[in-house]
C-alpha positions as a LaTeX table, in Angstrom:
\begin{tabular}{lrrr}
\hline
Residue & $x$ (\AA) & $y$ (\AA) & $z$ (\AA) \\
\hline
Met1 & $-4.10$ & $-27.86$ & $-3.38$ \\
Asp2 & $-6.31$ & $-29.48$ & $-0.54$ \\
Arg3 & $-9.75$ & $-28.96$ & $-2.13$ \\
Thr4 & $-12.11$ & $-30.66$ & 0.50 \\
Leu5 & $-10.14$ & $-28.52$ & 3.09 \\
Leu6 & $-10.67$ & $-25.43$ & 0.99 \\
Lys7 & $-14.68$ & $-25.57$ & 1.14 \\
Asp8 & $-14.55$ & $-26.63$ & 4.83 \\
Lys9 & $-12.63$ & $-23.80$ & 6.07 \\
Ala10 & $-14.94$ & $-21.87$ & 4.24 \\
Leu11 & $-18.14$ & $-22.79$ & 5.06 \\
Leu12 & $-16.73$ & $-22.17$ & 8.16 \\
Val13 & $-15.41$ & $-18.13$ & 7.79 \\
Ala14 & $-18.98$ & $-17.59$ & 5.89 \\
Gly15 & $-20.63$ & $-19.44$ & 9.56 \\
Arg16 & $-18.64$ & $-17.47$ & 11.43 \\
Leu17 & $-19.38$ & $-14.21$ & 9.06 \\
Arg18 & $-23.24$ & $-14.56$ & 9.84 \\
Asn19 & $-22.36$ & $-14.72$ & 13.50 \\
Leu20 & $-19.50$ & $-12.32$ & 14.28 \\
Gln21 & $-18.99$ & $-10.92$ & 17.79 \\
Arg22 & $-16.81$ & $-8.49$ & 18.95 \\
Pro23 & $-13.58$ & $-10.09$ & 20.53 \\
Asp24 & $-13.56$ & $-10.98$ & 24.06 \\
Asn25 & $-10.38$ & $-9.31$ & 25.28 \\
Glu26 & $-11.75$ & $-5.72$ & 23.32 \\
Glu27 & $-11.64$ & $-3.50$ & 26.50 \\
Ala28 & $-8.21$ & $-5.13$ & 27.36 \\
Leu29 & $-7.16$ & $-4.34$ & 24.00 \\
Ala30 & $-8.39$ & $-0.74$ & 24.32 \\
Gln31 & $-6.47$ & $-0.14$ & 27.05 \\
Thr32 & $-3.62$ & $-0.65$ & 25.85 \\
Leu33 & $-4.14$ & 1.90 & 23.27 \\
Pro34 & $-4.21$ & 5.87 & 23.03 \\
Asp35 & $-8.06$ & 7.46 & 22.59 \\
Gly36 & $-8.52$ & 4.31 & 24.08 \\
Gly37 & $-8.22$ & 1.81 & 21.24 \\
Arg38 & $-10.60$ & 4.73 & 18.89 \\
Ser39 & $-7.94$ & 6.95 & 16.68 \\
Val40 & $-6.56$ & 3.19 & 15.70 \\
Gly41 & $-9.17$ & 0.94 & 14.08 \\
Val42 & $-11.40$ & $-0.08$ & 17.60 \\
Tyr43 & $-14.71$ & 0.96 & 15.76 \\
Ser44 & $-17.94$ & $-0.48$ & 16.29 \\
Arg45 & $-18.99$ & $-0.59$ & 13.15 \\
Asp46 & $-16.39$ & $-2.99$ & 12.19 \\
Phe47 & $-18.13$ & $-5.90$ & 14.49 \\
Gly48 & $-20.62$ & $-8.26$ & 12.65 \\
Met49 & $-23.21$ & $-7.71$ & 10.29 \\
Glu50 & $-25.89$ & $-5.33$ & 11.71 \\
Pro51 & $-24.77$ & $-1.98$ & 10.96 \\
Trp52 & $-24.62$ & $-0.66$ & 7.03 \\
Asp53 & $-21.59$ & 0.61 & 6.58 \\
Trp54 & $-18.26$ & $-0.49$ & 4.37 \\
Pro55 & $-17.30$ & $-3.92$ & 6.56 \\
Gln56 & $-20.76$ & $-5.20$ & 5.83 \\
Gly57 & $-20.65$ & $-4.11$ & 2.23 \\
Val58 & $-17.61$ & $-6.67$ & 1.76 \\
Gly59 & $-18.76$ & $-9.38$ & 3.86 \\
Leu60 & $-22.23$ & $-9.39$ & 2.05 \\
Tyr61 & $-20.12$ & $-8.77$ & $-1.37$ \\
Gly62 & $-17.87$ & $-12.02$ & $-0.35$ \\
Met63 & $-20.72$ & $-13.91$ & 0.90 \\
Gln64 & $-22.36$ & $-13.61$ & $-2.99$ \\
Lys65 & $-19.63$ & $-14.08$ & $-4.71$ \\
Tyr66 & $-18.61$ & $-17.55$ & $-2.21$ \\
Ala67 & $-22.47$ & $-18.25$ & $-2.64$ \\
Ala68 & $-22.22$ & $-18.25$ & $-6.24$ \\
Ala69 & $-18.51$ & $-20.20$ & $-6.81$ \\
Thr70 & $-19.93$ & $-22.45$ & $-4.43$ \\
Gly71 & $-23.96$ & $-22.92$ & $-4.69$ \\
Asp72 & $-24.26$ & $-22.65$ & $-0.81$ \\
Thr73 & $-27.80$ & $-21.47$ & $-0.76$ \\
Ala74 & $-27.60$ & $-20.91$ & 2.65 \\
Val75 & $-25.70$ & $-18.31$ & 2.71 \\
Ala76 & $-27.30$ & $-16.16$ & $-0.48$ \\
Asp77 & $-30.89$ & $-16.38$ & 1.69 \\
Tyr78 & $-28.85$ & $-14.41$ & 4.44 \\
Val79 & $-27.48$ & $-12.18$ & 1.95 \\
Ala80 & $-31.54$ & $-11.61$ & 0.36 \\
Ala81 & $-32.68$ & $-11.35$ & 3.88 \\
Trp82 & $-30.26$ & $-8.92$ & 5.26 \\
Tyr83 & $-31.12$ & $-7.02$ & 2.49 \\
Ala84 & $-35.04$ & $-7.14$ & 3.04 \\
Glu85 & $-34.59$ & $-6.19$ & 6.81 \\
His86 & $-32.29$ & $-3.21$ & 6.10 \\
Leu87 & $-34.27$ & $-2.10$ & 3.48 \\
Arg88 & $-37.56$ & $-1.35$ & 5.37 \\
Glu89 & $-35.80$ & 1.57 & 7.35 \\
Pro90 & $-34.40$ & 3.99 & 6.30 \\
Leu91 & $-30.72$ & 3.73 & 5.00 \\
Pro92 & $-27.63$ & 6.12 & 6.90 \\
Val93 & $-26.06$ & 9.32 & 5.54 \\
Arg94 & $-24.85$ & 8.82 & 2.06 \\
Asn95 & $-21.25$ & 8.62 & 2.26 \\
Ile96 & $-18.29$ & 6.23 & 0.13 \\
Asn97 & $-17.99$ & 3.64 & 2.84 \\
Thr98 & $-21.80$ & 3.64 & 3.08 \\
Thr99 & $-21.75$ & 2.88 & $-0.23$ \\
Ala100 & $-20.50$ & $-0.33$ & $-0.02$ \\
Pro101 & $-23.27$ & $-2.48$ & 0.13 \\
Met102 & $-24.84$ & $-1.13$ & $-2.77$ \\
Leu103 & $-22.16$ & $-3.21$ & $-4.59$ \\
Ala104 & $-24.33$ & $-6.69$ & $-3.51$ \\
Leu105 & $-27.59$ & $-5.48$ & $-3.50$ \\
Ala106 & $-27.08$ & $-4.77$ & $-7.64$ \\
Gly107 & $-26.41$ & $-8.38$ & $-7.52$ \\
Leu108 & $-29.81$ & $-9.15$ & $-6.55$ \\
Gly109 & $-32.03$ & $-8.54$ & $-9.82$ \\
Gly110 & $-34.01$ & $-5.35$ & $-8.61$ \\
Thr111 & $-34.70$ & $-5.42$ & $-5.42$ \\
Gly112 & $-33.77$ & $-2.29$ & $-3.51$ \\
Glu113 & $-34.27$ & $-0.22$ & $-6.95$ \\
Ser114 & $-35.21$ & 2.80 & $-6.34$ \\
Glu115 & $-32.18$ & 3.05 & $-3.57$ \\
Met116 & $-30.18$ & 1.85 & $-5.69$ \\
Arg117 & $-30.54$ & 4.55 & $-8.37$ \\
Ala118 & $-30.81$ & 7.32 & $-6.07$ \\
Trp119 & $-27.70$ & 6.62 & $-5.02$ \\
Ala120 & $-26.30$ & 5.78 & $-8.20$ \\
Gln121 & $-27.58$ & 9.73 & $-9.04$ \\
Trp122 & $-25.77$ & 10.39 & $-5.92$ \\
Leu123 & $-22.71$ & 9.78 & $-6.32$ \\
Ile124 & $-22.14$ & 11.61 & $-9.78$ \\
Gln125 & $-24.08$ & 14.88 & $-8.55$ \\
Gly126 & $-24.01$ & 15.18 & $-5.16$ \\
Leu127 & $-20.75$ & 13.76 & $-3.60$ \\
Pro128 & $-18.28$ & 15.68 & $-3.10$ \\
Arg129 & $-15.50$ & 16.14 & $-5.17$ \\
Thr130 & $-11.76$ & 17.05 & $-5.31$ \\
Pro131 & $-10.18$ & 18.81 & $-8.10$ \\
Asp132 & $-9.87$ & 16.60 & $-11.37$ \\
Gly133 & $-13.99$ & 15.28 & $-10.07$ \\
Gly134 & $-12.48$ & 12.74 & $-7.93$ \\
Phe135 & $-14.48$ & 11.00 & $-5.17$ \\
Gln136 & $-13.97$ & 12.44 & $-2.20$ \\
His137 & $-13.49$ & 9.89 & 0.72 \\
Thr138 & $-16.20$ & 10.99 & 3.05 \\
Thr139 & $-16.34$ & 8.17 & 5.67 \\
Thr140 & $-18.87$ & 7.91 & 8.57 \\
Asp141 & $-18.49$ & 10.66 & 11.97 \\
Asp142 & $-21.21$ & 9.62 & 13.92 \\
Ala143 & $-24.00$ & 7.21 & 12.43 \\
Ala144 & $-26.77$ & 7.43 & 14.89 \\
Lys145 & $-26.80$ & 11.41 & 14.04 \\
Gly146 & $-26.09$ & 10.80 & 10.56 \\
Thr147 & $-22.65$ & 12.91 & 10.44 \\
Ile148 & $-19.77$ & 12.42 & 8.33 \\
His149 & $-15.87$ & 13.18 & 7.54 \\
Arg150 & $-15.61$ & 15.19 & 4.40 \\
Asn151 & $-12.19$ & 14.27 & 3.91 \\
Glu152 & $-12.13$ & 17.40 & 2.24 \\
Gly153 & $-9.62$ & 17.34 & $-0.43$ \\
Glu154 & $-8.58$ & 13.96 & $-0.20$ \\
Val155 & $-8.55$ & 10.26 & $-2.34$ \\
Trp156 & $-8.19$ & 7.43 & $-1.34$ \\
Val157 & $-7.61$ & 4.13 & $-2.90$ \\
Asp158 & $-10.47$ & 2.17 & $-0.58$ \\
Thr159 & $-12.99$ & 4.58 & $-3.28$ \\
Leu160 & $-12.58$ & 2.15 & $-6.13$ \\
Phe161 & $-13.99$ & $-0.51$ & $-4.09$ \\
Met162 & $-16.19$ & 1.27 & $-1.70$ \\
Ala163 & $-18.40$ & 2.82 & $-4.41$ \\
Ala164 & $-16.47$ & 3.02 & $-8.05$ \\
Leu165 & $-17.36$ & $-1.07$ & $-8.45$ \\
Phe166 & $-20.83$ & $-0.56$ & $-7.50$ \\
Leu167 & $-21.64$ & 2.52 & $-9.99$ \\
Ala168 & $-19.84$ & $-0.11$ & $-12.74$ \\
Arg169 & $-22.23$ & $-2.63$ & $-11.92$ \\
Tyr170 & $-25.41$ & $-0.69$ & $-11.36$ \\
Gly171 & $-24.64$ & 0.57 & $-14.73$ \\
Arg172 & $-23.77$ & $-1.48$ & $-17.02$ \\
Ile173 & $-27.07$ & $-3.48$ & $-15.68$ \\
His174 & $-29.25$ & $-0.52$ & $-16.49$ \\
Asn175 & $-26.86$ & 0.22 & $-20.11$ \\
Asp176 & $-26.39$ & 3.60 & $-18.68$ \\
Pro177 & $-22.80$ & 4.90 & $-19.69$ \\
Ala178 & $-22.79$ & 7.48 & $-17.36$ \\
Cys179 & $-22.58$ & 5.31 & $-14.23$ \\
Met180 & $-20.00$ & 3.25 & $-16.43$ \\
Asn181 & $-17.55$ & 6.29 & $-17.72$ \\
Glu182 & $-17.59$ & 7.85 & $-14.22$ \\
Ala183 & $-16.48$ & 4.44 & $-12.92$ \\
Val184 & $-13.49$ & 4.16 & $-15.36$ \\
His185 & $-13.01$ & 8.05 & $-14.22$ \\
Gln186 & $-12.32$ & 7.35 & $-10.93$ \\
Phe187 & $-10.27$ & 4.31 & $-11.57$ \\
Leu188 & $-7.78$ & 6.47 & $-14.05$ \\
Leu189 & $-8.12$ & 9.23 & $-11.43$ \\
His190 & $-7.23$ & 7.38 & $-8.50$ \\
Ile191 & $-4.40$ & 5.44 & $-10.42$ \\
Lys192 & $-3.16$ & 8.88 & $-11.89$ \\
Tyr193 & $-2.52$ & 10.83 & $-7.98$ \\
Leu194 & $-2.54$ & 6.97 & $-6.03$ \\
Tyr195 & $-0.11$ & 4.73 & $-7.47$ \\
Asp196 & 3.55 & 5.12 & $-7.03$ \\
Lys197 & 5.88 & 4.20 & $-10.10$ \\
Asn198 & 9.06 & 3.43 & $-8.93$ \\
Thr199 & 7.33 & 0.38 & $-6.94$ \\
Gly200 & 4.70 & $-0.85$ & $-8.42$ \\
Leu201 & 2.68 & $-0.30$ & $-5.60$ \\
Phe202 & $-0.34$ & 2.53 & $-4.29$ \\
Tyr203 & $-0.22$ & 5.06 & $-1.74$ \\
His204 & $-3.38$ & 4.63 & 1.04 \\
Gly205 & $-4.48$ & 8.71 & $-0.12$ \\
Tyr206 & $-3.64$ & 12.05 & $-0.98$ \\
Thr207 & $-4.78$ & 15.53 & $-0.54$ \\
Phe208 & $-5.48$ & 18.09 & $-3.59$ \\
Leu209 & $-4.91$ & 20.63 & $-0.38$ \\
Glu210 & $-1.51$ & 19.77 & 0.41 \\
Lys211 & $-0.64$ & 17.70 & $-2.44$ \\
His212 & 1.57 & 14.81 & $-1.05$ \\
Asn213 & 0.36 & 12.02 & $-0.30$ \\
Phe214 & 0.11 & 12.15 & 3.17 \\
Gly215 & 2.82 & 9.71 & 4.63 \\
Gly216 & 4.13 & 7.79 & 1.60 \\
Ile217 & 2.80 & 4.70 & 3.16 \\
Arg218 & 2.24 & 1.44 & 0.70 \\
Trp219 & $-0.38$ & 0.16 & 3.12 \\
Gly220 & $-1.43$ & $-3.54$ & 2.36 \\
Arg221 & $-5.39$ & $-3.80$ & 2.54 \\
Gly222 & $-5.82$ & $-0.02$ & 0.87 \\
Asn223 & $-3.43$ & $-1.71$ & $-1.85$ \\
Ser224 & $-5.25$ & $-5.16$ & $-2.26$ \\
Trp225 & $-8.22$ & $-2.79$ & $-2.81$ \\
Phe226 & $-6.78$ & $-1.83$ & $-5.94$ \\
Thr227 & $-6.23$ & $-5.41$ & $-6.78$ \\
Ile228 & $-9.53$ & $-6.69$ & $-6.15$ \\
Ala229 & $-11.12$ & $-4.34$ & $-7.90$ \\
Val230 & $-9.27$ & $-3.71$ & $-11.26$ \\
Met231 & $-10.24$ & $-7.28$ & $-11.48$ \\
Glu232 & $-13.79$ & $-7.16$ & $-11.47$ \\
Leu233 & $-13.92$ & $-4.03$ & $-13.26$ \\
Pro234 & $-13.64$ & $-5.51$ & $-16.62$ \\
Asp235 & $-15.98$ & $-8.73$ & $-15.71$ \\
Ile236 & $-18.12$ & $-5.96$ & $-15.02$ \\
Leu237 & $-17.93$ & $-4.02$ & $-17.80$ \\
Gly238 & $-17.49$ & $-7.09$ & $-20.08$ \\
Asp239 & $-17.13$ & $-5.48$ & $-23.86$ \\
Thr240 & $-18.66$ & $-1.46$ & $-22.95$ \\
Leu241 & $-14.74$ & $-1.79$ & $-21.58$ \\
Asp242 & $-12.34$ & 0.44 & $-23.86$ \\
Gly243 & $-9.70$ & $-1.36$ & $-24.91$ \\
Gly244 & $-7.29$ & 0.53 & $-24.45$ \\
Thr245 & $-8.49$ & 1.83 & $-21.35$ \\
Lys246 & $-8.41$ & $-2.33$ & $-20.48$ \\
Ala247 & $-4.85$ & $-2.29$ & $-21.44$ \\
Phe248 & $-3.83$ & 0.16 & $-18.81$ \\
Leu249 & $-5.80$ & $-0.61$ & $-15.94$ \\
Leu250 & $-4.14$ & $-4.37$ & $-16.59$ \\
Asp251 & $-0.86$ & $-3.19$ & $-16.86$ \\
Thr252 & $-1.33$ & $-1.26$ & $-14.04$ \\
Tyr253 & $-2.57$ & $-4.86$ & $-12.49$ \\
Arg254 & 0.86 & $-6.61$ & $-13.49$ \\
Ala255 & 2.94 & $-3.93$ & $-12.48$ \\
Gln256 & 1.83 & $-4.36$ & $-8.91$ \\
Ala257 & 1.20 & $-8.06$ & $-9.25$ \\
Arg258 & 5.31 & $-8.62$ & $-9.89$ \\
Ala259 & 6.01 & $-6.14$ & $-6.52$ \\
Leu260 & 3.58 & $-8.47$ & $-5.13$ \\
Lys261 & 5.55 & $-11.90$ & $-5.60$ \\
Asp262 & 8.68 & $-10.10$ & $-4.31$ \\
Leu263 & 6.83 & $-8.73$ & $-1.14$ \\
Gln264 & 5.06 & $-12.10$ & 0.25 \\
Ser265 & 6.75 & $-12.52$ & 3.93 \\
Pro266 & 8.05 & $-16.40$ & 4.38 \\
Asp267 & 4.61 & $-16.92$ & 5.87 \\
Gly268 & 2.86 & $-16.91$ & 3.09 \\
Leu269 & 1.30 & $-13.38$ & 3.57 \\
Trp270 & 2.04 & $-9.77$ & 3.11 \\
His271 & 3.00 & $-6.96$ & 5.56 \\
Thr272 & 0.09 & $-4.58$ & 6.96 \\
Val273 & 2.97 & $-1.95$ & 5.98 \\
Leu274 & 4.22 & $-4.02$ & 2.25 \\
Asp275 & 7.64 & $-2.72$ & 2.23 \\
Asp276 & 8.31 & $-2.72$ & 5.51 \\
Pro277 & 9.60 & $-5.59$ & 6.98 \\
Ala278 & 8.77 & $-5.32$ & 10.71 \\
Ser279 & 5.34 & $-4.18$ & 9.95 \\
Tyr280 & 3.16 & $-7.58$ & 11.28 \\
Pro281 & 1.94 & $-9.89$ & 8.60 \\
Glu282 & $-1.83$ & $-9.08$ & 8.05 \\
Ala283 & $-4.47$ & $-11.91$ & 6.86 \\
Ser284 & $-7.17$ & $-9.33$ & 5.43 \\
Gly285 & $-5.12$ & $-7.51$ & 2.34 \\
Ser286 & $-3.55$ & $-11.03$ & 2.19 \\
Ala287 & $-6.45$ & $-12.54$ & 1.18 \\
Gly288 & $-7.69$ & $-9.64$ & $-1.16$ \\
Phe289 & $-3.91$ & $-10.33$ & $-2.48$ \\
Leu290 & $-4.64$ & $-13.52$ & $-3.27$ \\
Tyr291 & $-7.79$ & $-13.05$ & $-4.86$ \\
Gly292 & $-6.84$ & $-10.90$ & $-7.41$ \\
Leu293 & $-3.29$ & $-12.92$ & $-8.69$ \\
Leu294 & $-5.62$ & $-15.71$ & $-8.58$ \\
Lys295 & $-8.31$ & $-14.21$ & $-10.56$ \\
Gly296 & $-5.04$ & $-12.47$ & $-12.82$ \\
Ile297 & $-3.76$ & $-16.75$ & $-13.42$ \\
His298 & $-6.99$ & $-17.99$ & $-13.91$ \\
Ser299 & $-7.94$ & $-15.54$ & $-17.02$ \\
Gly300 & $-4.70$ & $-15.57$ & $-18.30$ \\
Ile301 & $-3.64$ & $-12.35$ & $-17.30$ \\
Leu302 & $-0.82$ & $-13.16$ & $-14.84$ \\
Asp303 & 1.72 & $-15.88$ & $-15.78$ \\
Gly304 & 2.26 & $-19.57$ & $-14.10$ \\
Ser305 & 5.15 & $-17.96$ & $-12.10$ \\
Tyr306 & 2.81 & $-16.68$ & $-9.99$ \\
Ile307 & 1.27 & $-20.15$ & $-9.24$ \\
Ala308 & 3.89 & $-21.08$ & $-6.12$ \\
Cys309 & 3.20 & $-17.24$ & $-4.88$ \\
Thr310 & $-0.86$ & $-18.12$ & $-4.74$ \\
Glu311 & 0.06 & $-22.00$ & $-2.78$ \\
Lys312 & 1.97 & $-20.76$ & $-0.26$ \\
Ala313 & $-0.59$ & $-17.93$ & 0.35 \\
Val314 & $-3.57$ & $-20.12$ & $-0.03$ \\
Arg315 & $-1.95$ & $-22.60$ & 2.99 \\
Ala316 & $-0.92$ & $-19.17$ & 4.94 \\
Leu317 & $-4.59$ & $-18.09$ & 4.59 \\
Leu318 & $-5.90$ & $-21.42$ & 5.84 \\
Ala319 & $-3.79$ & $-21.28$ & 8.58 \\
Cys320 & $-5.80$ & $-17.84$ & 9.75 \\
Val321 & $-9.00$ & $-19.57$ & 10.18 \\
Ala322 & $-9.25$ & $-20.88$ & 13.91 \\
Pro323 & $-11.76$ & $-24.14$ & 14.35 \\
Asp324 & $-14.20$ & $-21.73$ & 14.87 \\
Gly325 & $-14.21$ & $-20.22$ & 11.60 \\
Thr326 & $-13.18$ & $-17.01$ & 12.95 \\
Val327 & $-9.89$ & $-15.39$ & 10.66 \\
Glu328 & $-7.32$ & $-14.51$ & 12.42 \\
Arg329 & $-4.43$ & $-11.80$ & 11.59 \\
Val330 & $-6.85$ & $-9.01$ & 11.01 \\
Ser331 & $-6.29$ & $-5.55$ & 11.10 \\
Ala332 & $-8.71$ & $-3.01$ & 12.49 \\
Gly333 & $-10.48$ & 0.10 & 10.55 \\
Thr334 & $-7.51$ & 2.34 & 9.40 \\
Ala335 & $-8.05$ & 5.76 & 9.16 \\
Met336 & $-4.95$ & 7.60 & 7.37 \\
Gly337 & $-1.55$ & 7.40 & 8.67 \\
Trp338 & 1.53 & 10.01 & 8.32 \\
Asn339 & 3.98 & 7.35 & 9.47 \\
Ala340 & 4.43 & 3.78 & 9.27 \\
Asp341 & 3.66 & 3.82 & 13.11 \\
His342 & 0.42 & 4.43 & 12.62 \\
Tyr343 & $-0.51$ & 1.29 & 10.39 \\
Arg344 & 2.54 & $-0.93$ & 12.88 \\
His345 & 0.67 & $-0.18$ & 15.65 \\
Ile346 & $-3.79$ & $-0.68$ & 14.15 \\
Ile347 & $-5.03$ & $-3.57$ & 16.15 \\
Thr348 & $-5.45$ & $-7.44$ & 15.26 \\
Ala349 & $-8.91$ & $-8.33$ & 15.85 \\
Pro350 & $-11.83$ & $-10.68$ & 13.68 \\
Met351 & $-13.22$ & $-8.11$ & 11.29 \\
Ala352 & $-16.54$ & $-8.57$ & 9.02 \\
Tyr353 & $-14.61$ & $-7.71$ & 6.12 \\
Gly354 & $-11.53$ & $-9.85$ & 7.22 \\
Gln355 & $-13.62$ & $-12.81$ & 6.55 \\
Ala356 & $-15.16$ & $-11.99$ & 3.84 \\
Leu357 & $-12.33$ & $-10.87$ & 1.85 \\
Thr358 & $-11.25$ & $-14.98$ & 2.87 \\
Leu359 & $-14.63$ & $-16.25$ & 1.50 \\
Leu360 & $-13.72$ & $-14.30$ & $-1.86$ \\
Ala361 & $-9.77$ & $-15.24$ & $-2.05$ \\
Phe362 & $-11.11$ & $-19.38$ & $-1.13$ \\
Ser363 & $-14.01$ & $-18.90$ & $-3.86$ \\
Glu364 & $-11.56$ & $-18.16$ & $-6.50$ \\
Ala365 & $-8.91$ & $-21.37$ & $-5.63$ \\
Leu366 & $-11.39$ & $-23.25$ & $-5.50$ \\
Gln367 & $-12.32$ & $-22.26$ & $-9.00$ \\
Arg368 & $-9.85$ & $-24.47$ & $-10.46$ \\
\hline
\end{tabular}
């Protein structure tokens, strides 16, 4: 692996993330899609680093991990300045997605302490729950009006990254068993309702109201949220994570990893619908998989048979980085779908989370 090339590309990706703009052809893209594009992923919050929402939360965490891995002080300073600016204003309405920026905030050492404490308490006591105590996947509707989509009775795999990791990190920093235990509970519950034991993959969501997994789709980026989060959780919780629970989580991870190795596309990426070769290969989910698989190899959880798979994915992801650092082939924000066509038709465009997940993957690749 060419480490110089990796470092150069990661630097480009990080620089572009800090200055990401909406795509030049956005209007033309929207005209080709239903509802002017809104229903299939053209959401203003997905572009750039200005709003406080989940794409920016993923972006900040990716930059934070990259800065820690490479010593890039300019990126670390950017993350600190972003929070200093945003914490001067009232935070947006609380939901699962707006929790995402709390994850990197928890790593800044005291910044935003009162906001994090209130947010963690809300996750445990105020967030709507599904039966079995699942975090109902509430999302932003109109940020300006402070309204949310309740997604009544629904759990989505995205929640593990967007909310459960923050609760775990906050709980470990403050030695708060309630937060740490609830984070683990959410991992176990989401595996219970979203894991497909026949394939080793995850469904996007589950509805307790109608008792099914919607379209039963094994969505790429959704699966990657688990691959990333399940590798982060043991690092965050350390020896506070019960041995039996840790074994269960890692057994599930290894089963997913085996499936991913078999489903990798010839070009080295993974398809946006993992088991549908007719769906397009997609960069953001692939970057998430690469990060999680590399962490598994580096920690000894996965054996050497995965090395060829990850090297192929590194080459493919490097090819997705344009000369200006834009990560291409990234699918836009994706709501719950009832069939594979929903996921196949999501447009691809530059996204903050695409940049950030690529940063995560490159940073982990540089660890060995």
